[in-house]
C-alpha positions as CSV (number, residue, x, y, z in Angstrom):
1,M,-70.3,-59.6,-23.5
2,S,-69.4,-60.2,-19.9
3,E,-66.0,-61.1,-18.4
4,H,-67.5,-64.5,-17.5
5,N,-68.3,-65.1,-21.2
6,H,-64.8,-64.1,-22.2
7,I,-63.3,-66.5,-19.6
8,D,-65.5,-69.3,-20.9
9,L,-64.4,-68.7,-24.5
10,I,-60.7,-68.7,-23.5
11,E,-61.0,-71.8,-21.4
12,A,-62.8,-73.6,-24.2
13,Y,-60.2,-72.5,-26.7
14,I,-57.3,-73.6,-24.5
15,H,-59.0,-77.0,-24.0
16,A,-59.5,-77.5,-27.7
17,Y,-55.9,-76.5,-28.4
18,N,-54.6,-78.9,-25.8
19,T,-56.6,-81.8,-27.2
20,F,-55.8,-81.0,-30.9
21,D,-59.5,-80.3,-31.6
22,I,-59.2,-77.8,-34.4
23,S,-63.0,-78.0,-35.2
24,A,-63.8,-76.9,-31.6
25,M,-61.2,-74.1,-31.9
26,L,-62.8,-72.9,-35.1
27,A,-66.3,-72.9,-33.6
28,L,-65.2,-70.3,-31.1
29,L,-63.8,-67.9,-33.7
30,D,-65.3,-65.0,-35.6
31,E,-65.2,-65.4,-39.4
32,Q,-62.7,-62.6,-39.7
33,V,-60.4,-63.7,-36.8
34,V,-56.9,-62.4,-36.8
35,F,-54.1,-64.6,-35.3
36,E,-50.5,-63.5,-34.7
37,N,-47.6,-65.3,-33.1
38,E,-44.8,-63.1,-31.7
39,A,-41.4,-64.5,-30.7
40,S,-38.6,-62.3,-29.4
41,G,-40.4,-59.2,-30.6
42,E,-41.1,-60.3,-34.2
43,I,-44.3,-61.7,-35.8
44,T,-43.4,-65.2,-36.9
45,A,-46.8,-66.4,-38.1
46,S,-50.1,-64.8,-38.8
47,A,-53.5,-65.7,-40.2
48,H,-56.5,-63.5,-41.3
49,G,-59.8,-65.3,-41.4
50,K,-61.0,-68.7,-40.2
51,A,-59.8,-70.6,-43.3
52,A,-56.3,-69.2,-42.9
53,F,-56.4,-69.9,-39.2
54,E,-57.5,-73.5,-39.8
55,Q,-54.6,-74.1,-42.2
56,L,-52.1,-72.7,-39.7
57,A,-53.6,-74.7,-36.9
58,V,-53.4,-78.0,-38.9
59,Q,-49.7,-77.3,-39.8
60,G,-48.9,-76.4,-36.1
61,A,-50.7,-79.5,-34.7
62,A,-48.6,-81.7,-36.9
63,L,-45.4,-80.5,-35.2
64,F,-46.4,-81.8,-31.8
65,E,-46.9,-85.2,-30.2
66,T,-48.3,-83.5,-27.1
67,R,-49.0,-79.9,-26.1
68,Q,-50.4,-78.3,-22.9
69,Q,-51.2,-74.7,-22.3
70,T,-52.0,-73.9,-18.7
71,I,-53.4,-70.5,-17.7
72,T,-51.6,-69.1,-14.7
73,E,-53.3,-65.7,-14.6
74,L,-55.9,-63.7,-16.4
75,A,-55.8,-59.9,-16.9
76,L,-59.4,-58.8,-17.7
77,G,-60.2,-55.8,-19.7
78,E,-63.5,-54.5,-21.2
79,Y,-62.9,-55.9,-24.7
80,A,-59.7,-57.9,-24.2
81,V,-58.2,-60.5,-21.9
82,T,-54.6,-61.4,-21.6
83,A,-54.0,-65.0,-20.5
84,Y,-50.6,-65.7,-18.9
85,I,-49.6,-69.2,-20.0
86,Q,-47.2,-72.0,-19.1
87,Y,-46.6,-74.1,-22.1
88,Q,-45.2,-77.6,-22.4
89,A,-44.9,-79.6,-25.6
90,T,-43.2,-82.6,-27.1
91,L,-42.1,-82.3,-30.7
92,A,-43.4,-84.8,-33.3
93,A,-41.1,-83.5,-36.0
94,D,-37.6,-82.0,-36.4
95,L,-37.5,-78.2,-36.6
96,P,-35.2,-76.0,-38.7
97,N,-33.9,-74.4,-35.5
98,G,-32.2,-77.6,-34.5
99,L,-34.8,-79.0,-32.2
100,S,-35.6,-82.7,-32.8
101,A,-38.7,-84.9,-32.6
102,G,-39.0,-86.1,-29.0
103,D,-37.6,-82.9,-27.6
104,T,-39.6,-81.1,-24.9
105,L,-40.3,-77.4,-25.0
106,E,-41.2,-75.5,-21.9
107,L,-42.1,-71.8,-22.2
108,N,-43.8,-69.0,-20.4
109,G,-45.8,-66.5,-22.5
110,E,-49.1,-64.7,-22.9
111,T,-52.0,-64.9,-25.2
112,Q,-54.0,-61.8,-25.9
113,F,-57.7,-62.3,-26.9
114,R,-60.3,-59.8,-28.2
115,F,-64.0,-60.6,-28.6
116,Q,-67.1,-59.5,-30.4
117,N,-70.6,-61.1,-30.7
118,N,-69.7,-64.0,-28.4
119,K,-66.7,-65.0,-30.6
120,I,-63.0,-64.6,-30.4
121,T,-61.9,-62.0,-33.0
122,Y,-58.2,-61.7,-32.3
123,I,-55.5,-64.0,-30.8
124,K,-51.9,-63.0,-30.3
125,D,-49.4,-65.5,-28.8
126,V,-46.4,-63.8,-27.3
127,S,-43.3,-65.7,-26.1
């Protein structure tokens, strides 16, 4: 799979994420996809397999009124790509950490992707 294919998959995934199109996100994933979210050095969420990813994606989407990931840079490897991301979102619900519906989040982070057979097999969000 070429770097161009990797970039196309990442761009399609980010677009689907930004537009809350979970079906389009799932279409890009391998059946055995692994997802991890890391914040401050700790894994805060994970999913193994498409069904678990879908459940986590639906729960996550419900937390946001709007969300926008913008790729600022890509670091390309043979089997993996790291996308450096600027993230902005408006909360749709109150969170246990004290943030409230209507609050805006602005973060910089990275998302690591791995691929096999023209599908995304691994996603790790790091902030």
